[in-house]
C-alpha positions as CSV (number, residue, x, y, z in Angstrom):
1,M,-24.5,54.5,-15.9
2,K,-24.6,54.7,-12.1
3,R,-27.0,51.7,-11.9
4,I,-24.7,49.6,-14.0
5,M,-21.7,50.5,-11.7
6,L,-23.8,49.9,-8.6
7,G,-25.0,46.5,-9.9
8,S,-21.4,45.5,-10.8
9,C,-20.3,46.5,-7.3
10,V,-23.0,44.4,-5.7
11,V,-22.1,41.4,-7.8
12,L,-18.4,41.8,-7.0
13,F,-19.0,42.2,-3.3
14,G,-21.4,39.2,-3.2
15,S,-18.8,37.1,-5.0
16,L,-16.1,38.1,-2.6
17,L,-18.3,37.4,0.4
18,M,-19.1,33.9,-0.9
19,L,-15.5,33.1,-1.5
20,G,-14.6,34.2,2.0
21,C,-16.9,31.6,3.5
22,T,-15.2,28.6,1.8
23,T,-12.7,26.4,3.5
24,D,-9.1,26.6,2.3
25,N,-8.6,22.8,2.3
26,V,-10.3,21.0,-0.5
27,M,-9.6,17.6,1.0
28,S,-11.8,18.3,4.0
29,T,-14.9,19.5,2.3
30,K,-16.6,16.2,1.3
31,T,-15.4,13.3,3.4
32,N,-12.8,12.3,5.9
33,A,-9.5,12.0,4.0
34,N,-6.6,9.6,4.2
35,I,-4.2,10.5,1.4
36,F,-0.8,9.1,0.6
37,R,1.4,10.7,-2.1
38,G,4.5,8.6,-2.8
39,T,5.8,5.1,-3.4
40,P,4.9,2.5,-0.8
41,G,7.5,0.3,0.7
42,P,7.4,-3.4,1.3
43,V,4.4,-4.7,3.2
44,R,5.0,-5.1,6.9
45,P,3.8,-8.2,8.8
46,A,0.7,-7.7,11.0
47,S,2.8,-8.6,14.1
48,D,5.1,-5.6,13.4
49,N,2.6,-2.9,13.9
50,K,4.6,-0.1,15.7
51,V,5.2,3.2,13.9
52,Y,7.2,6.1,15.4
53,L,5.7,9.6,15.0
54,T,7.8,12.7,15.6
55,K,7.4,16.4,14.9
56,E,11.2,16.6,14.2
57,Q,13.2,16.1,11.1
58,I,15.2,12.9,11.2
59,H,18.8,13.4,10.0
60,E,19.6,11.9,6.6
61,K,22.9,10.5,8.0
62,D,20.7,8.1,10.0
63,G,19.9,6.2,6.9
64,Y,16.3,6.2,5.6
65,K,14.3,6.5,2.4
66,V,11.3,8.9,2.1
67,L,8.3,7.0,1.0
68,G,5.9,9.9,0.7
69,E,3.6,12.4,2.3
70,I,0.6,11.5,4.5
71,S,-2.4,13.8,4.8
72,V,-5.4,13.0,7.0
73,S,-8.5,14.9,7.9
74,N,-11.8,14.7,9.8
75,L,-15.0,16.5,9.1
76,R,-16.1,16.3,12.7
77,K,-14.5,17.5,15.8
78,D,-12.4,14.5,17.1
79,G,-9.4,14.6,19.3
80,E,-5.8,15.0,18.1
81,D,-5.1,11.4,19.1
82,K,-7.5,10.2,16.5
83,I,-5.7,12.1,13.8
84,L,-2.3,10.8,15.0
85,Q,-3.8,7.3,15.0
86,K,-4.9,7.8,11.4
87,I,-1.3,9.0,10.4
88,G,0.2,5.9,12.2
89,N,-2.3,3.5,10.5
90,R,-1.6,5.0,7.1
91,A,2.2,4.8,7.6
92,W,2.0,1.2,8.6
93,E,-0.2,0.4,5.4
94,V,2.5,1.9,3.2
95,G,5.4,0.1,4.9
96,A,6.8,3.0,6.9
97,D,8.9,2.6,10.1
98,A,8.3,6.2,11.1
99,V,6.7,9.5,10.2
100,M,8.7,12.7,10.6
101,Q,7.6,16.3,10.6
102,V,4.2,15.4,12.0
103,S,1.9,18.3,12.4
104,V,-1.7,18.6,13.6
105,W,-3.9,21.7,13.2
106,W,-7.5,22.6,13.5
107,Q,-9.5,24.2,10.7
108,P,-13.1,24.8,9.7
109,T,-14.9,22.0,7.7
110,T,-18.3,21.6,6.2
111,E,-19.6,19.9,9.4
112,A,-17.8,21.6,12.2
113,W,-16.4,25.0,13.2
114,A,-13.0,23.3,13.6
115,A,-11.8,19.8,13.1
116,P,-8.3,18.3,13.3
117,Q,-6.2,17.8,10.3
118,G,-2.8,16.1,10.1
119,F,0.3,15.8,7.9
120,G,3.6,13.9,8.0
121,I,6.4,12.4,5.9
122,A,6.6,8.6,5.9
123,I,10.0,7.0,6.0
124,K,11.5,3.5,5.7
125,L,14.7,2.9,7.6
126,D,17.6,1.4,5.7
127,K,18.5,-2.3,6.5
128,N,21.8,-1.2,8.0
129,S,20.4,1.8,9.8
130,T,21.4,2.1,13.4
131,V,19.2,5.1,14.2
132,D,17.6,5.3,17.6
133,L,14.2,6.8,16.8
134,T,13.6,7.5,20.5
135,K,16.3,10.2,20.5
136,Y,13.8,12.3,18.5
137,D,10.9,13.7,20.5
138,G,7.9,11.5,19.6
139,K,5.9,8.5,20.4
140,W,5.4,4.9,19.3
141,W,1.9,4.1,17.9
142,N,0.3,0.7,17.4
143,A,-1.3,0.7,14.0
144,Y,-5.0,-0.1,14.0
145,K,-5.4,0.2,17.7
146,E,-8.6,2.2,18.3
147,P,-8.4,4.8,21.1
148,E,-9.9,3.6,24.4
149,V,-13.5,4.7,25.0
150,K,-14.5,5.0,28.6
151,K,-17.7,3.2,29.4
152,P,-20.3,5.1,31.4
153,E,-20.6,4.1,35.0
154,Q,-23.6,2.1,35.9
155,Q,-26.0,3.6,38.4
156,I,-27.2,1.2,41.1
157,D,-30.6,2.0,42.5
158,G,-30.6,1.5,46.2
Protein backbone atom coordinates (compact mmCIF):
# COMPACT_ATOMS: atom_id res chain seq x y z
CA MET A 1 0.00 0.00 0.00
CA LYS A 2 2.85 2.38 0.91
CA ARG A 3 4.62 1.57 -2.37
CA ILE A 4 1.52 2.45 -4.38
CA MET A 5 1.14 5.78 -2.56
CA LEU A 6 4.86 6.52 -2.95
CA GLY A 7 4.71 5.68 -6.68
CA SER A 8 1.63 7.88 -7.12
CA CYS A 9 3.38 10.76 -5.35
CA VAL A 10 6.47 10.40 -7.57
CA VAL A 11 4.32 10.43 -10.73
CA LEU A 12 2.33 13.46 -9.50
CA PHE A 13 5.48 15.36 -8.50
CA GLY A 14 7.15 14.55 -11.83
CA SER A 15 4.10 15.73 -13.76
CA LEU A 16 3.97 19.01 -11.86
CA LEU A 17 7.69 19.53 -12.38
CA MET A 18 7.35 19.06 -16.14
CA LEU A 19 4.37 21.42 -16.35
CA GLY A 20 6.33 24.09 -14.48
CA CYS A 21 9.01 24.08 -17.18
CA THR A 22 6.68 24.95 -20.05
CA THR A 23 6.21 28.43 -21.42
CA ASP A 24 2.87 30.11 -20.81
CA ASN A 25 2.55 31.44 -24.35
CA VAL A 26 1.69 28.83 -26.94
CA MET A 27 2.33 31.21 -29.84
CA SER A 28 6.03 31.48 -29.01
CA THR A 29 6.84 27.79 -28.70
CA LYS A 30 7.27 26.84 -32.37
CA THR A 31 8.00 29.84 -34.58
CA ASN A 32 8.08 33.60 -34.56
CA ALA A 33 4.45 34.67 -34.61
CA ASN A 34 2.66 37.50 -36.37
CA ILE A 35 -1.03 37.12 -35.59
CA PHE A 36 -4.00 39.38 -36.42
CA ARG A 37 -7.44 38.68 -34.99
CA GLY A 38 -10.07 40.89 -36.58
CA THR A 39 -11.36 42.34 -39.82
CA PRO A 40 -8.80 44.12 -42.03
CA GLY A 41 -9.55 47.57 -43.37
CA PRO A 42 -9.00 48.80 -46.93
CA VAL A 43 -5.53 48.25 -48.37
CA ARG A 44 -3.26 51.27 -47.98
CA PRO A 45 -1.04 52.45 -50.82
CA ALA A 46 2.66 51.63 -50.50
CA SER A 47 3.49 55.36 -50.42
CA ASP A 48 1.36 55.77 -47.27
CA ASN A 49 3.44 53.59 -44.98
CA LYS A 50 3.37 55.46 -41.66
CA VAL A 51 1.62 53.92 -38.66
CA TYR A 52 1.34 55.55 -35.22
CA LEU A 53 2.07 53.33 -32.21
CA THR A 54 0.99 54.39 -28.73
CA LYS A 55 0.70 52.70 -25.35
CA GLU A 56 -2.33 54.86 -24.58
CA GLN A 57 -6.04 54.30 -25.20
CA ILE A 58 -7.27 56.64 -27.95
CA HIS A 59 -10.59 58.25 -27.01
CA GLU A 60 -13.63 56.96 -28.89
CA LYS A 61 -14.86 60.51 -29.44
CA ASP A 62 -11.87 60.98 -31.73
CA GLY A 63 -13.59 58.78 -34.31
CA TYR A 64 -12.10 55.44 -35.25
CA LYS A 65 -12.99 51.82 -35.93
CA VAL A 66 -11.23 48.93 -34.17
CA LEU A 67 -9.90 46.54 -36.81
CA GLY A 68 -8.55 43.90 -34.42
CA GLU A 69 -5.72 42.71 -32.18
CA ILE A 70 -2.12 42.25 -33.23
CA SER A 71 0.15 39.79 -31.41
CA VAL A 72 3.79 39.27 -32.38
CA SER A 73 6.59 37.24 -30.90
CA ASN A 74 10.20 36.27 -31.42
CA LEU A 75 11.84 33.04 -30.39
CA ARG A 76 15.24 34.66 -30.11
CA LYS A 77 16.45 37.62 -28.13
CA ASP A 78 15.94 40.66 -30.39
CA GLY A 79 15.42 44.22 -29.28
CA GLU A 80 12.10 45.84 -28.50
CA ASP A 81 12.44 47.97 -31.64
CA LYS A 82 12.20 44.83 -33.78
CA ILE A 83 8.92 43.85 -32.06
CA LEU A 84 7.54 47.39 -32.49
CA GLN A 85 8.53 47.23 -36.16
CA LYS A 86 6.63 43.92 -36.52
CA ILE A 87 3.55 45.50 -34.92
CA GLY A 88 3.81 48.51 -37.28
CA ASN A 89 4.27 46.29 -40.33
CA ARG A 90 1.30 44.11 -39.44
CA ALA A 91 -0.86 47.17 -38.75
CA TRP A 92 -0.03 48.59 -42.18
CA GLU A 93 -0.83 45.21 -43.83
CA VAL A 94 -4.35 45.22 -42.33
CA GLY A 95 -4.99 48.87 -43.27
CA ALA A 96 -4.63 50.45 -39.82
CA ASP A 97 -3.68 54.08 -39.26
CA ALA A 98 -2.57 53.50 -35.67
CA VAL A 99 -2.11 50.90 -32.98
CA MET A 100 -3.20 51.72 -29.43
CA GLN A 101 -2.54 49.98 -26.11
CA VAL A 102 0.81 48.73 -27.41
CA SER A 103 2.71 46.63 -24.92
CA VAL A 104 6.04 44.82 -25.14
CA TRP A 105 7.23 42.28 -22.60
CA TRP A 106 9.92 39.63 -22.29
CA GLN A 107 9.24 35.97 -21.59
CA PRO A 108 10.96 32.60 -21.90
CA THR A 109 10.77 30.82 -25.25
CA THR A 110 12.00 27.52 -26.58
CA GLU A 111 15.19 29.15 -27.90
CA ALA A 112 16.03 31.86 -25.35
CA TRP A 113 15.79 32.60 -21.65
CA ALA A 114 13.74 35.63 -22.60
CA ALA A 115 12.60 37.10 -25.89
CA PRO A 116 10.38 40.11 -26.65
CA GLN A 117 6.67 39.69 -27.32
CA GLY A 118 4.20 42.39 -28.33
CA PHE A 119 0.51 43.25 -28.49
CA GLY A 120 -1.63 46.13 -29.71
CA ILE A 121 -5.09 47.07 -31.00
CA ALA A 122 -5.15 48.18 -34.65
CA ILE A 123 -7.50 51.05 -35.50
CA LYS A 124 -8.63 52.83 -38.67
CA LEU A 125 -9.50 56.52 -38.33
CA ASP A 126 -12.89 57.65 -39.63
CA LYS A 127 -12.91 59.76 -42.82
CA ASN A 128 -14.05 62.84 -40.91
CA SER A 129 -11.82 62.25 -37.90
CA THR A 130 -9.84 65.29 -36.83
CA VAL A 131 -7.80 63.47 -34.19
CA ASP A 132 -4.21 64.54 -33.71
CA LEU A 133 -2.50 61.23 -32.93
CA THR A 134 0.62 63.03 -31.74
CA LYS A 135 -1.26 64.25 -28.64
CA TYR A 136 -0.96 60.65 -27.46
CA ASP A 137 2.47 59.57 -26.23
CA GLY A 138 3.82 57.39 -29.05
CA LYS A 139 5.85 57.29 -32.23
CA TRP A 140 5.37 57.16 -36.01
CA TRP A 141 6.79 54.00 -37.60
CA ASN A 142 7.56 53.43 -41.26
CA ALA A 143 6.17 50.04 -42.22
CA TYR A 144 8.71 47.63 -43.70
CA LYS A 145 11.73 49.71 -42.80
CA GLU A 146 14.27 47.36 -41.28
CA PRO A 147 16.15 48.68 -38.25
CA GLU A 148 19.59 50.06 -39.09
CA VAL A 149 22.47 47.67 -38.64
CA LYS A 150 25.80 49.28 -37.86
CA LYS A 151 28.62 48.04 -40.06
CA PRO A 152 31.81 47.02 -38.28
CA GLU A 153 34.64 49.48 -38.60
CA GLN A 154 37.42 48.42 -40.94
CA GLN A 155 40.86 48.06 -39.54
CA ILE A 156 43.66 49.54 -41.57
CA ASP A 157 47.00 47.87 -41.14
CA GLY A 158 49.68 50.50 -40.95
